[in-house]
C-alpha positions in Angstrom: 101.8 12.3 37.9 104.8 9.9 37.0 108.1 11.5 36.4 110.5 10.0 33.9 113.8 9.4 35.4 117.2 9.6 33.6 119.0 6.8 35.2 118.3 3.7 36.9 120.1 1.8 39.6 121.3 -1.6 37.8 123.5 -3.1 40.4 124.0 -2.1 44.2 126.0 -3.4 47.4 125.3 -2.4 50.9 126.6 -3.0 54.3 123.9 -2.8 56.9 124.3 -3.0 60.7 121.2 -3.5 62.7 120.5 -2.6 66.4 121.1 -6.2 67.6 124.6 -5.8 66.2 124.1 -8.0 63.1 126.0 -7.1 59.9 124.2 -7.7 56.9 125.5 -7.7 53.4 123.1 -7.0 50.5 123.4 -7.1 46.6 120.7 -6.1 44.3 120.5 -6.2 40.6 118.1 -5.5 38.0 117.1 -7.7 34.9 118.3 -5.6 32.1 116.4 -7.8 29.4 113.6 -5.1 29.5 116.1 -2.3 28.8 117.4 -3.8 25.5 115.2 -2.0 23.5 116.6 1.4 24.4 120.0 0.5 23.5 122.1 -0.5 20.5 123.2 -4.0 20.2 126.7 -3.0 21.3 125.5 -0.8 24.1 123.5 -3.6 25.4 126.2 -6.2 25.2 128.7 -3.9 26.9 126.2 -3.2 29.6 125.6 -7.0 30.0 129.3 -7.6 30.4 129.8 -4.9 32.9 126.9 -6.2 35.0 128.3 -9.6 34.8 131.8 -8.5 35.7 130.9 -6.1 38.6 128.6 -9.0 40.0 131.6 -11.3 40.0 133.7 -8.7 41.9 131.0 -7.8 44.4 130.6 -11.6 45.3 134.5 -11.6 46.0 134.0 -8.7 48.2 131.1 -10.5 49.8 133.2 -13.5 50.5 136.1 -11.5 51.8 133.7 -9.8 54.2 132.3 -12.9 55.4 135.5 -14.8 55.9 136.8 -11.9 57.9 133.8 -11.9 60.3 134.0 -15.6 60.5 137.6 -15.8 61.6 136.9 -13.1 64.1 134.1 -15.0 65.5 136.3 -18.1 65.7 139.3 -16.2 67.5 136.9 -14.8 70.1 136.0 -18.2 71.6 
């Protein structure tokens, strides 16, 4: 029996560290087009804007982390 959820993960960002010592960043997002029917037009546009802005900020975080790691590797040589 399927249980109806009251929330959905629309956007997430993870930092993963594996056993080999590799650091991985991962951003996942959900296509919200299918959710449009559940919102008023104003709510849907607000959600789209928030997801767009959050994605841009997460990209900035990702680029910063990547540049820090790259500079650390270059300094250790």
